[in-house]
C-alpha positions as CSV (number, residue, x, y, z in Angstrom):
1,M,-130.0,17.0,-66.7
2,S,-130.6,16.7,-63.0
3,T,-129.6,19.1,-60.2
4,E,-129.1,16.4,-57.6
5,P,-125.8,14.6,-57.1
6,A,-124.8,13.1,-60.5
7,T,-123.7,9.9,-58.9
8,S,-127.2,8.9,-58.1
9,T,-129.6,10.0,-60.8
10,G,-128.8,8.4,-64.1
11,R,-128.0,11.8,-65.6
12,R,-124.7,13.6,-65.7
13,S,-124.3,17.4,-65.8
14,A,-122.2,18.5,-68.8
15,A,-121.0,21.4,-66.6
16,S,-119.6,18.9,-64.0
17,L,-117.2,17.2,-66.5
18,P,-113.7,18.5,-66.9
19,V,-113.9,18.9,-70.6
20,D,-112.0,21.0,-73.1
21,N,-112.7,21.4,-76.8
22,A,-110.0,21.9,-79.4
23,F,-111.9,22.0,-82.7
24,A,-110.0,20.3,-85.5
25,H,-110.3,21.8,-88.9
26,A,-111.7,25.0,-87.5
27,S,-112.8,26.6,-90.7
28,S,-114.9,23.6,-91.9
29,S,-116.4,23.1,-88.5
30,A,-117.4,26.8,-88.3
31,M,-119.0,26.5,-91.7
32,R,-120.9,23.4,-90.6
33,L,-122.2,25.2,-87.5
34,L,-123.2,28.3,-89.6
35,V,-125.1,26.2,-92.1
36,A,-126.8,24.3,-89.2
37,L,-128.0,27.6,-87.7
38,L,-129.3,28.8,-91.0
39,V,-131.2,25.6,-92.0
40,C,-132.8,25.2,-88.6
41,I,-134.7,28.5,-88.8
42,P,-137.1,27.5,-91.6
43,A,-137.7,24.2,-89.9
44,L,-139.4,26.1,-87.0
45,A,-142.1,27.4,-89.4
46,F,-143.7,24.0,-89.8
47,G,-144.3,21.0,-87.6
48,A,-143.5,17.3,-88.3
49,E,-146.4,15.1,-89.1
50,R,-144.6,12.2,-87.4
51,E,-142.1,13.1,-84.7
52,F,-141.2,11.5,-81.4
53,R,-141.8,14.3,-78.8
54,A,-141.0,13.1,-75.3
55,A,-139.9,14.0,-71.8
56,W,-138.3,12.0,-69.0
57,V,-140.3,11.9,-65.7
58,A,-137.7,11.0,-63.1
59,T,-138.8,9.5,-59.8
60,V,-135.4,8.9,-58.3
61,H,-135.0,11.4,-55.4
62,N,-138.4,12.7,-56.4
63,L,-136.9,14.8,-59.2
64,D,-140.1,15.1,-61.3
65,W,-142.7,13.0,-59.4
66,P,-144.0,12.7,-56.8
67,S,-142.9,16.1,-55.5
68,R,-141.9,14.5,-52.2
69,P,-142.3,11.1,-50.6
70,G,-145.2,10.3,-48.3
71,L,-147.9,12.3,-50.1
72,P,-151.4,10.8,-49.9
73,P,-152.3,8.7,-53.0
74,A,-154.8,11.3,-54.1
75,T,-152.2,14.0,-54.1
76,Q,-149.7,11.8,-56.0
77,K,-152.3,11.1,-58.6
78,A,-153.2,14.7,-59.0
79,E,-149.5,15.6,-59.5
80,L,-149.2,13.0,-62.2
81,R,-152.3,14.1,-63.9
82,A,-150.9,17.6,-63.9
83,I,-147.7,16.4,-65.6
84,L,-149.7,14.6,-68.3
85,D,-152.0,17.5,-68.8
86,R,-149.0,19.7,-69.5
87,A,-147.6,17.1,-71.8
88,A,-150.9,17.0,-73.7
89,Q,-151.0,20.8,-73.8
90,L,-147.6,20.9,-75.3
91,K,-148.5,18.2,-77.8
92,L,-145.9,15.8,-76.5
93,N,-146.7,12.2,-77.6
94,A,-144.6,10.1,-75.2
95,I,-143.5,10.1,-71.6
96,L,-140.6,8.1,-70.3
97,F,-141.7,7.2,-66.7
98,Q,-139.1,5.9,-64.3
99,V,-140.5,2.8,-62.7
100,R,-137.4,1.1,-61.3
101,P,-134.8,3.6,-60.1
102,A,-132.9,1.4,-57.7
103,S,-133.9,-2.3,-57.9
104,D,-137.3,-1.2,-56.5
105,A,-140.7,-0.7,-58.0
106,L,-143.2,2.0,-58.8
107,Y,-145.6,-0.7,-59.8
108,A,-147.1,-3.8,-58.2
109,S,-144.3,-6.4,-58.1
110,S,-144.2,-9.7,-56.3
111,R,-140.4,-9.7,-56.6
112,E,-139.1,-6.2,-55.7
113,P,-140.2,-3.8,-53.0
114,W,-142.2,-0.6,-53.4
115,S,-139.9,2.3,-54.0
116,R,-139.1,4.6,-51.1
117,F,-139.7,7.6,-53.3
118,L,-143.4,6.9,-53.1
119,M,-144.2,6.7,-49.3
120,G,-140.8,7.5,-47.8
121,T,-140.0,3.9,-46.7
122,Q,-139.0,1.2,-49.1
123,G,-141.6,-1.6,-49.2
124,V,-144.6,0.5,-48.1
125,N,-147.6,0.0,-50.4
126,P,-149.0,3.3,-51.7
127,G,-152.5,1.9,-52.1
128,Y,-152.5,2.0,-55.9
129,D,-150.4,1.0,-58.9
130,P,-148.5,4.1,-60.2
131,L,-147.5,2.5,-63.5
132,E,-151.0,1.2,-64.2
133,F,-152.4,4.7,-63.3
134,A,-149.8,6.4,-65.5
135,I,-150.5,4.2,-68.5
136,S,-154.3,4.7,-68.2
137,E,-154.0,8.5,-67.8
138,A,-151.4,8.8,-70.6
139,H,-153.3,6.7,-73.1
140,S,-156.5,8.7,-72.4
141,R,-154.6,11.8,-73.6
142,G,-153.1,10.1,-76.7
143,I,-149.7,9.9,-75.1
144,E,-147.4,6.8,-75.2
145,L,-146.0,5.6,-71.9
146,H,-142.5,4.1,-71.9
147,A,-141.3,2.3,-68.7
148,W,-137.9,3.6,-67.8
149,I,-135.8,1.0,-65.9
150,N,-132.4,1.3,-64.3
151,P,-130.9,-2.2,-64.6
152,F,-128.0,-2.4,-62.2
153,R,-128.3,0.3,-59.6
154,A,-129.5,-1.3,-56.3
155,A,-129.4,1.7,-53.9
156,S,-128.2,5.2,-54.3
157,S,-126.8,5.1,-50.7
158,T,-125.5,2.3,-48.6
159,G,-127.2,3.9,-45.7
160,T,-130.7,3.5,-47.2
161,P,-132.9,1.1,-45.2
162,L,-133.7,-1.8,-47.5
163,A,-136.9,-4.0,-47.5
164,P,-136.5,-7.7,-46.8
165,N,-137.3,-8.5,-50.5
166,H,-134.7,-6.1,-51.9
167,I,-132.1,-7.8,-54.0
168,A,-129.3,-6.8,-51.6
169,N,-131.0,-9.0,-49.0
170,T,-132.4,-11.8,-51.2
171,H,-129.2,-12.1,-53.3
172,P,-126.3,-10.5,-51.4
173,E,-123.8,-12.5,-53.6
174,W,-124.9,-10.5,-56.6
175,V,-124.4,-7.0,-55.2
176,R,-121.3,-4.8,-54.7
177,R,-120.8,-1.8,-52.4
178,H,-118.9,0.9,-54.2
179,A,-118.5,4.7,-53.6
180,G,-121.3,4.8,-51.1
181,Q,-123.8,3.0,-53.3
182,I,-125.0,-0.5,-53.9
183,W,-124.8,-2.1,-57.4
184,V,-125.8,-5.3,-59.0
185,D,-122.7,-6.8,-60.6
186,P,-123.2,-7.0,-64.4
187,G,-120.5,-9.7,-64.5
188,E,-122.7,-12.2,-62.7
189,P,-124.8,-14.1,-65.3
190,A,-127.5,-15.1,-62.9
191,A,-127.9,-11.4,-61.9
192,R,-128.3,-10.3,-65.5
193,E,-130.9,-13.0,-66.0
194,Y,-132.8,-11.8,-63.0
195,V,-132.8,-8.2,-64.3
196,L,-134.0,-9.4,-67.7
197,S,-136.9,-11.2,-65.9
198,I,-137.9,-7.9,-64.4
199,F,-138.1,-6.4,-67.9
200,Q,-140.1,-9.3,-69.1
201,D,-142.5,-9.1,-66.2
202,I,-143.3,-5.5,-66.9
203,V,-143.9,-6.1,-70.6
204,R,-146.1,-9.1,-69.9
205,R,-148.3,-7.4,-67.3
206,Y,-148.5,-3.8,-68.4
207,D,-149.7,-2.1,-71.6
208,V,-146.5,-0.1,-71.9
209,D,-145.6,1.3,-75.3
210,G,-141.9,1.2,-74.7
211,I,-139.1,0.1,-72.4
212,H,-136.3,2.5,-71.8
213,I,-132.8,2.4,-70.2
214,D,-130.4,5.3,-69.7
215,D,-126.7,5.8,-69.2
216,Y,-126.0,3.8,-66.0
217,F,-124.2,0.4,-66.6
218,Y,-121.1,0.1,-64.5
219,P,-121.0,3.1,-62.2
220,Y,-119.6,6.5,-63.0
221,P,-116.1,7.2,-61.7
222,V,-116.0,9.2,-58.5
223,K,-114.1,12.4,-58.6
224,G,-110.9,12.2,-56.6
225,S,-111.1,8.4,-56.2
226,S,-109.2,5.8,-58.0
227,A,-111.2,2.9,-56.5
228,S,-112.3,0.3,-59.1
229,F,-115.6,-1.4,-59.1
230,P,-115.1,-4.4,-56.7
231,D,-115.9,-7.3,-59.1
232,E,-112.8,-9.4,-58.4
233,S,-114.9,-12.5,-57.5
234,T,-116.8,-12.5,-60.7
235,W,-113.7,-11.6,-62.7
236,Q,-111.9,-14.6,-61.3
237,K,-115.0,-16.9,-61.8
238,Y,-116.0,-15.8,-65.3
239,G,-113.6,-13.2,-66.7
240,V,-110.1,-14.7,-66.4
241,S,-111.0,-17.8,-68.4
242,S,-112.7,-15.7,-71.2
243,G,-109.3,-14.6,-72.6
244,L,-110.5,-11.0,-72.6
245,S,-108.9,-8.1,-70.8
246,R,-110.9,-6.9,-67.8
247,G,-112.2,-3.9,-69.6
248,D,-113.3,-5.9,-72.7
249,W,-114.9,-8.5,-70.4
250,R,-116.9,-5.8,-68.6
251,R,-118.0,-4.4,-72.0
252,D,-118.9,-7.9,-73.1
253,N,-121.1,-8.3,-70.0
254,I,-123.0,-5.1,-70.9
255,N,-123.2,-6.0,-74.6
256,K,-124.7,-9.4,-73.7
257,F,-127.2,-7.7,-71.4
258,V,-128.3,-5.1,-74.0
259,Q,-128.7,-7.7,-76.8
260,S,-130.6,-10.0,-74.5
261,M,-132.8,-7.1,-73.2
262,Y,-133.8,-6.3,-76.8
263,R,-134.5,-9.9,-77.7
264,T,-136.4,-10.5,-74.4
265,V,-138.7,-7.5,-74.9
266,K,-139.4,-8.3,-78.5
267,A,-140.1,-12.0,-77.8
268,T,-142.5,-11.1,-75.1
269,R,-144.4,-8.4,-77.0
270,S,-142.9,-7.4,-80.4
271,S,-144.9,-4.1,-80.6
272,V,-143.1,-2.6,-77.5
273,K,-140.4,-0.1,-78.5
274,V,-137.0,-0.4,-76.9
275,G,-135.0,2.8,-76.3
276,I,-131.5,3.5,-75.0
277,S,-130.2,6.8,-73.8
278,P,-126.4,6.6,-73.2
279,F,-123.9,9.3,-72.4
280,G,-123.7,11.7,-75.4
281,I,-120.0,11.2,-76.3
282,W,-119.0,7.6,-77.2
283,R,-115.3,8.3,-76.6
284,P,-113.1,11.4,-76.2
285,G,-111.8,12.6,-79.6
286,I,-114.6,11.0,-81.5
287,P,-115.7,12.8,-83.6
288,A,-112.4,14.6,-84.0
289,T,-113.6,18.0,-82.8
290,T,-114.7,16.6,-79.4
291,E,-112.9,16.1,-76.1
292,A,-114.3,15.0,-72.8
293,G,-113.2,14.2,-69.3
294,L,-115.3,11.0,-69.3
295,D,-114.7,8.0,-71.5
296,A,-118.0,6.1,-71.4
297,Y,-116.5,3.2,-73.4
298,G,-113.5,2.9,-71.1
299,Q,-115.0,3.8,-67.7
300,L,-118.7,2.8,-67.9
301,Y,-117.9,-0.1,-70.2
302,A,-120.7,1.1,-72.5
303,D,-120.0,0.4,-76.2
304,S,-123.1,2.3,-77.2
305,R,-121.9,2.7,-80.8
306,K,-122.0,-1.1,-81.1
307,W,-125.6,-1.3,-79.8
308,L,-126.7,1.3,-82.3
309,A,-124.9,-0.3,-85.2
310,E,-126.2,-3.8,-84.3
311,G,-129.8,-2.6,-84.0
312,W,-130.3,-3.6,-80.4
313,C,-132.9,-0.9,-79.9
314,D,-135.8,0.7,-81.7
315,Y,-134.7,4.2,-80.9
316,F,-131.4,5.7,-79.7
317,S,-131.3,8.8,-77.6
318,P,-127.7,10.0,-76.8
319,Q,-127.8,12.7,-74.1
320,L,-126.6,15.6,-76.1
321,Y,-126.8,18.2,-73.3
322,W,-124.4,20.7,-75.0
323,S,-125.2,23.8,-77.0
324,I,-125.1,24.3,-80.8
325,Q,-122.0,26.5,-80.7
326,P,-120.3,25.7,-77.4
327,A,-116.7,26.5,-76.6
328,K,-116.4,22.7,-75.9
329,Q,-118.9,20.3,-77.5
330,S,-121.3,20.8,-80.4
331,F,-124.8,19.5,-80.5
332,P,-125.1,19.3,-84.3
333,V,-121.6,17.7,-84.7
334,L,-122.4,15.0,-82.2
335,L,-125.9,14.5,-83.6
336,D,-124.6,14.0,-87.1
337,W,-121.9,11.6,-85.8
338,W,-124.4,9.4,-84.0
339,R,-126.7,9.3,-87.0
340,A,-123.8,8.2,-89.2
341,Q,-123.3,5.2,-86.8
342,S,-126.9,4.0,-87.3
343,R,-128.0,1.4,-89.8
344,G,-131.6,2.6,-89.8
345,T,-132.4,3.0,-86.1
346,P,-133.8,6.5,-85.4
347,V,-131.5,8.8,-83.4
348,W,-133.7,10.9,-81.1
349,P,-131.3,12.9,-78.8
350,G,-131.9,13.9,-75.3
351,I,-131.8,17.7,-75.0
352,A,-131.0,19.6,-71.8
353,T,-134.2,21.7,-71.3
354,E,-133.4,21.8,-67.6
355,R,-130.2,23.9,-68.3
356,I,-132.1,26.9,-69.6
357,G,-130.8,29.9,-67.8
358,A,-128.7,33.0,-68.1
359,K,-126.2,31.4,-70.4
360,R,-128.6,29.2,-72.3
361,P,-131.9,30.8,-73.4
362,A,-135.0,28.8,-74.3
363,S,-134.3,29.7,-78.0
364,E,-131.3,27.3,-77.8
365,I,-133.7,24.4,-77.2
366,I,-136.1,25.6,-80.0
367,N,-133.1,25.7,-82.4
368,Q,-131.9,22.2,-81.4
369,I,-135.4,20.8,-82.1
370,G,-135.1,22.4,-85.6
371,L,-131.8,20.6,-86.1
372,T,-133.3,17.3,-85.2
373,R,-135.7,17.7,-88.0
374,Q,-133.0,18.1,-90.6
375,G,-131.6,15.3,-92.7
376,T,-133.9,12.5,-91.4
377,N,-137.2,10.9,-92.1
378,S,-137.6,9.9,-88.4
379,P,-137.3,13.1,-86.3
380,G,-137.5,13.0,-82.6
381,H,-136.1,14.3,-79.3
382,I,-136.5,13.9,-75.5
383,H,-136.6,16.7,-72.9
384,W,-134.5,16.4,-69.7
385,S,-136.7,16.7,-67.9
386,M,-140.4,17.3,-67.4
387,K,-139.8,19.7,-64.5
388,A,-138.4,22.3,-66.9
389,L,-141.6,22.1,-69.0
390,M,-143.8,22.2,-65.9
391,R,-142.3,25.4,-64.7
392,N,-142.0,27.0,-68.2
393,Q,-138.3,27.5,-67.6
394,G,-137.1,30.6,-69.4
395,G,-140.5,30.7,-71.3
396,V,-139.6,27.4,-73.1
397,A,-143.2,26.0,-72.9
398,D,-144.6,29.2,-74.5
399,Q,-142.0,29.1,-77.2
400,L,-142.6,25.5,-78.0
401,R,-146.4,26.0,-78.3
402,A,-145.9,29.0,-80.6
403,G,-143.2,27.4,-82.7
404,P,-142.2,23.7,-83.2
405,Y,-145.1,22.3,-81.3
406,A,-147.8,24.5,-82.8
407,E,-149.2,21.4,-84.6
408,A,-149.6,17.9,-83.2
409,A,-147.5,15.0,-84.4
410,Q,-147.8,11.3,-84.2
411,A,-145.1,9.3,-82.5
412,R,-143.0,7.3,-84.9
């Protein structure tokens, strides 16, 4: 979970959401949590021979890498090597590397501009190909490299100077300005096809092991604002005649994109894994013990349960950034619910390693990893984010090496 403004990162802070929890069937839930705590302890005594152990490396706003824009290429490379060295030291076997945070590129693209998070100005060539470099360095350490792409965010601020070949300049009819940001309109079929072509280009030209998207589809609601996403033109052009409500039409746009993304990647190179990391709660009140101030289904128009049930990904990583026994949401209850929605797709949750602090010790993360190993033949998890592991936040890296990561594991 990031510490920068949640509206621009692709990650939402659980602490920022106005949530309450009124556990239904309190006695059975309490028993479930007690059992979960008891069974996770022996799981720490052994490793998993096959387990997806990953971390996100965010480039938006220089969260994880590079440490700031404008660094010399040699320094950028040294920082990335250090990240991968730590990943190898911890026996991680996959890195999710953000290569398209805002309709830009941290790779050599003939269609989109170099990201401003590299050299400080969008469109400035860093003098090397970060994705190509990351793949080579990761593979030399036995680590998978998954290219993490944000499909519809075009700029995290309307005040950001944009390069001439940025989508807001080349296709202004596809973009919408909303809440101080710029977004590609998912309701425009040509825009969706364009974004799919970006996915295809990366899979064709780079030896990536996976393609990954997160929780950003239609934008998150802005606190204190009732403004709706300004897609009236596409609604009139494509939505009204569909016979769907506006909400169902928006969800259908995202469903079509997710299904097409999966098919496009698989048709281009079938061995590439496709991963999705949505908001961790599908809808408030589901499962019954859970309440939330955000309805991802109704406000982001993300029917993530459908994507999992339909098998439109190879792994599914809901952002379960809550504790095992919170006063509000429950990590094991949500994990079990998501697993129950799957028809065989592995559920590898995102865990909030970044939130280790006075109220959440590193042992919470260790115990959550133990829970992900229970009741499945395909264990896995992803740390948000690599920065917490780099700085050994709360001693978590030490505890991982001594406990659940004492032995290496192959990625699934």
